[in-house]
N, C-alpha and C positions, 0 to 999 in steps of 0.2 A: 609424372614419370619421364625422367628424360632418357631417351635415346642414345645411344652413345655416338656421338660426334654431332648432336644437336646444338648445344652450346657454341662451339666454333662457326656451324654452318651459321647460326644467326648472327655472329660478328660479323663474318663475310658478306652477309646481305645486308646487314645494316650499312657496312662500309659502301658497297655497292651502289645502295639505295641513295645513300648520301651523295655519292660521286654523280649519279646520275641526274638527281637535282641540280647538282652545281654547276656539273661538266654542261650541260646543255643549257643552263640559265648565263654561264659567263664565258664559256671555255675550258676545255682543260688547262690552258697556258694560264688563263687568270685566276685557278683555284688553287692555292698550295695543299701540298700534302697535310701539313699541320692544319690547316682549314676541316680538310675531308676528316682528319682524327678526332678534332674537337666536335665537330657536327656531329659523328658519328656515334662518340661517345665509348670509343675504343682506345687501348694505350697504342704507342706508336710502334711494338715489336708486335704487335696484334695484326695491325696493318700488313706490316713487312711480312709478317707470315704468309700471308696470302697474296701479298703484291708486292713481292720484293722491290719492282722498279713503280715510278710512276706509270711508265708507259704500259705495265702490265694492267694495271689500274685502267688506264684510257681504253686497252684494249678490250678489258671485260667490260666496262661501259658500251663500247660498239658493240659488242655483243650481244648486250641487253637491248640496246637500242633496233638492231636488227631485227631481232624477234618480235619486238612491239610493232615497227614498222612495216616489215616484210607482214607479218600477220594481218596488218589492217589493210593491207594491199590484197592480198587473197581473199581476204573477208569479204571488202567491199566487191570485188571481181566476183564472188561466188552469190552474192546478195543480188546481183543483176542479172541472175538466171544460169539458164544452160548453155546459150550461143555465146561462144568463144568473141564474137563479136561485139555483144553487148558487156561481156566481161572486161574486154580492152576498154570499154567507156566507163562501165562501172568501177574498175578500181579509181577513177579518180575522186571517186565518192570519199576516199580514204583521205583526199587532199583537202577537200571541204571540210571533214572533220576537224584534219589537223590544222588548219590556217584559223580556224573559228574557236579554237580551244584556249582557254586563259594560260599565258604564259607560253605564247608560241614565240619559237626564236629560230624557224626555219628549218632546214635539214641539216641534222646531226652531223652527217656524215660530208658535207659538201664545207661547212664550218670547222669541222675537224683538220679535214685535209687543208682547208688555207692555214692551220695554224702547225701544221708538219714538214719537213722537208722530203720531197720526192724521194723514194728509194729507204725511208724509214719503214720500221715495221708498222707503225700507225697509218702513216700516208697508205700503206699498202691492203690495209684492212679496208679503208674507206674506197679504194678504187674495186677490190674484190667483191665489197655489197653492191656498187653500183655495175659490174658485171654479173653479177647472180641476177639480179633485178631484170637487166637486160635478157637475160637468157631466157628469164621464165616468161617473159613479154613476149620474145621472139617465139618461143613455145604456142602462146596463145595466139599469137600473129597468124603462125601455120596453120592452125586448126581452124583457125577460122577463113583460111584460103587467101591470106592476102598474096599479092601476085611476088610481092619481095618481102619476106617476113623478118629478115634483120635490118632493112630501111625502115619499116613501118618502125618494129621497138625501139630504134634510134630515134625516130621521129616522137616517139610517144614518151619516153623516158627524158627526151630533154624538155617536152612540153612540160612534163610532170616536176622535173627539178626548176625548170622557168617558173613555174606555179607555186612551188615550195618558197623560191627567193621573192617573188612578186608578194606572196603571203606576210613578208617581213617588212618588204620595202615600202609599200603602200597601205598595206591593211586594206586594201578596197574587200568589200563583203561580196562583189560579184565576180572576183577573180576567181574563185573557185568553178563558177557555172561558167565564165568565159571559156577558161581552159580545158572542163568537160564537154563544149560544144566544138571546140576545136579538135579535141580527140574524136569526136563523133565525124567532122568532116574527115580527117584524115582515115578513119578506118572503112567508113564507106567509100573513099576512092580506091583504097590500097584492096579493099575486097571486094571490088566491085563484078568481078566475074562469078 
């Protein structure tokens, strides 16, 4: 039995799943709408019903990436235990998982930001994601007793972004471990009191 709205939701999901896979691999600018339509098996009118502009599809893609990546960061932090200091370091385990996954192409937000003009809706969404992650890390740093939680959060998120980039540039398997070790040094120094 199909519930009301079941079939259209499936089409929207197929479109978004296709865009997720293709945009991450080739960048939003590297994938045309016609390719998404063909790969997802929907009619052009169906795609435009859900995503009137390509930017709307890119924004939905970024929302999906945000759910996945931010969820992985939070899960890695929780898995490190109850101590916020350990959670600040533990979140880097998400980096290790990401960098070692097949088809890894780096940070979808940084990659997408590079393709869109500052001030555009898409670029603003990439900045919003980075600000939300930094605010979450700042809260963890505050709970960990950091002398300057905002500074520690900025250092850790820069380290995280650098680790994401290095995972693409050199694909060195020790990069995630080195990044995690650097995070430990920063956290221990900032939370010495």
